[in-house]
C-alpha positions in Angstrom: 125.4 145.6 106.4 125.7 142.1 107.8 122.7 139.9 108.3 122.2 137.1 110.8 121.6 134.1 108.7 121.2 131.7 111.7 118.2 129.4 111.2 117.7 130.5 107.6 118.1 128.9 104.3 116.8 128.6 100.7 116.1 126.0 98.2 115.8 126.3 94.4 114.4 124.0 91.7 117.0 121.3 90.7 117.6 122.0 87.0 120.0 119.0 86.9 117.5 116.4 87.9 118.2 113.3 85.7 116.4 110.5 87.6 113.2 110.3 89.6 115.2 109.7 92.8 117.1 113.0 92.4 115.8 115.9 94.5 113.3 118.3 93.0 114.9 121.2 95.0 118.4 121.8 96.4 120.0 124.5 98.5 121.5 125.2 101.9 120.4 126.1 105.4 121.9 127.3 108.7 120.6 125.6 111.8 121.9 126.8 115.1 125.0 128.2 113.4 125.8 125.0 111.5 125.7 124.9 107.7 123.8 122.1 105.9 123.1 121.1 102.3 119.4 120.6 101.7 117.7 118.2 99.2 113.9 118.3 99.0 111.4 116.2 97.1 107.8 116.9 96.3 105.6 114.5 98.2 103.1 113.8 95.4 102.5 114.7 91.8 99.6 117.1 91.3 99.8 118.6 94.8 98.4 122.0 95.2 101.2 124.4 94.0 100.1 127.0 96.6 100.8 124.7 99.5 103.5 122.2 98.4 104.4 119.4 100.8 108.1 118.5 100.9 110.4 115.8 102.3 113.9 116.9 103.2 117.4 115.4 103.6 120.0 117.4 105.4 123.8 116.8 105.2 126.3 118.9 107.2 128.4 121.0 104.8 131.6 120.2 106.8 131.1 116.5 106.2 130.6 116.7 102.4 132.4 119.1 100.1 129.6 119.4 97.5 125.8 119.1 97.3 124.7 115.5 98.2 123.0 113.0 95.9 120.7 112.0 98.7 117.8 109.6 98.8 114.4 110.8 99.9 113.8 110.7 103.6 110.9 108.6 104.9 108.0 110.8 106.1 108.3 109.4 109.6 112.0 110.5 109.7 111.1 114.2 109.2 111.0 115.8 112.7 108.4 118.4 111.8 
């Protein structure tokens, strides 16, 4: 059975994090039919694990062949 993956995605813990600037989570997402790599950072140490706050960086998959080594987005840059 085929599923509609439009406007869906997933992130996983980044087990390859070597520096504090590397994302805590990585994955991919489909937004309006276009595929993106996702990098996400925890906003603050000690945050409530039941309601984590994340910052995201999205890079279109067709513009980059592998997962990005992105820098954290500024909170005011996140549209939601």
